[in-house]
N, C-alpha and C positions, 0 to 999 in steps of 0.2 A: 503495499497503499504505500501510497506518495502522500507528506504532508503539505497539508494548502491551507490561503491563507487568503478568508476576507475581510472587507474592510465596509463598515459604514457609519452613517455618520448623523443617526441622533449624537443630543449634549451629550459629556462627561459630567458628573454633576463632582462639585466639590461644597465637602459639609463638613461645617467645624462645631461639632460638639460639643465635647469635650477633649480628646482626638482629632485631629483632619482626617476628611473620607473622599475617596472618589467611588459614585458607581455610574451604571450604565448601561443601554444595554448593548452586547456587543453582537447579538443575529438578535432579528426582527422576521416572523413567520411572514409566508407568502405575499414577501415584496421578489419579484422575480428582476437577474441584475443577468448583463452578458457581460460572458469570460470571456477574452482575449478574444474577444469578431468571432468563436467557435461554435457558442454554444450558449443555452442560458439558465439560471438555475433560481431552484430556492429551494428557503429551507420551509420543511413540514414538523405540524407542530407536534413536539413528543423526541424528535432529534434528540435534544439534547438529555432529556431525560435521565439515560443512565449515566449518562458521559457524567455528569452533574456530582454524583453519587461516587462516584465509580473513578473517576480519573483524577493523579495528581495535578492538578491547573498552575499555572503560574501563572499572574499580573506582570504586564512588563510593556516599557513603552513603546511603543513603535516597534514592537517582535524583536528587540533584542534585548537577548540575556544577561544583559551586562547591567541594566536598568531594571534589578525585580523590587516590584508592586508590594509583592506579597502572594500567598501560598495557600492551595485550601491545606494541606497536611501543619502548616500550624496556626492556621486557623486566624488569619490575617489574608485570607480572600473570599469570603463569599460569596455563593451559584444561586440563581435560584432558576427554576424557568417555568414560566409564566405562562398571560393567556397570549402577551405579548410576539417576548422572545427570553432570549438569556440575558438577564440580569443577573451585576454584578456591585458588588461591594467590595470596596478592598481598603486597608487601614496603612497608608502609604510608611516608608521607613523613614526616621527623623537623620535624612542626608540631605545635603545641600540640593543637590540632583532632583530628587524631589520635593522637595520645597519649590524649584527652581521652577518643575512640573507644573507643581501646585496655581502658580500664580499662572502661568500660561490658559492653565484652564480657566480661570479665574475671567483672565481678560476675550475668554472666548477665543485663544488661538489656534487652542486646543480641544474641537468638543465633541472628536468620536469616536467608533471605535471597533475594533477587528480582531477577531477568534483565529487560531489555528488548528488545522483539523485534519484526520482522518477521514475518509468515509467511510463506513461499516457497511452501510444498507442505504441501495438508494435507486431510483424506480428512472428509465429514461421512455420520452416518447419525444417520437422523432416527424410526431406533427402533418402538414400538410407537403409537397415539394419547394424547397427551394425557402422555409419556412427550419432556421434555425431551429434546432432542437434541445429538448426542455428535459434541466435534470434538476429529480425534487429528492431534496440529501433526506434522508430519514433518522440515520444514527447516524452519530458518530466519534469516533477517539479525542475528544478532545485536552489541546498541551495548554494552551494562551487564551487569555482575554488582555486588550492592551488599548488604552489610549493609540492615538494615531494622530499625524496632523494630515495623512491622505487616506479615501478611503474608498472600498469598492460598493459596499452597498451604504447608499443616500440616506437611508432613513436609522443608521445606528447611532448609542448618544455619552458623552459623559460630560462629567457636569459638579459642580463644587458647591456645596451648600451649608446655611447652617438648620439647627435643628430644627429654629421657627419655620425657614420654607417651606421645612419638608409636612412639617406642621400642616401649613396653607397648601400644600399643591395639589393638585387636581391629578390622579394618576397618567390618566395619557397628557397633561399640560405640565407636569413639576418644573421640567427645564425649562418653561419661563420663568416661570415662579422663581426659580433659585437662580434664574442671570439677570431679570431684575432687581433682587434683593442683590444679590454680589457688586454691580453699578449702580445701585444705590450706598453701600456700603464704599466703594469704592470715592465714590466723589467725596460722601461727608468725612473720609481721610482724609482725604486734599485738599479740603475746605478746612478742616483741623493743622494740617505741618503749617500751613501757609501764613 
């Protein structure tokens, strides 16, 4: 089997309850994306159900193993498959590069996510002549989830937010609330420092 990566563009969330946290959707069900101009692809609900419980998954920045944000076996990365897709919540390390990443997420410079995987079950639909085949991913082995600079799927997210924003958020619109609160917090901080 070959390891693959897919990137989506839902916002990443930064949360600052007691400790800073990043949250987002590494994958969203049902969205169709074109892969290398060769085929189309979508992810079926349930594709991550076993992997989220079984696999030793890392949270990395831009899929770079030198920038480990968290790990499921360490308890610093939590994965949940819900009705929307694969959601992750990670407690980043107290390192300079992780703090720099959090600033980039808060500013909105990094606001999308990705996942690295091997397909363990798939279904192909070759459709009509001249139409690109459609691959439906039904089950995977999961290696990492990553906030990323460039996504393949436009519907993923990553964001940074406070506990207050999480309490006010509507599930599908939570990233909008967190972005607005983060921007307001930055404006207040800038005004206070002048």
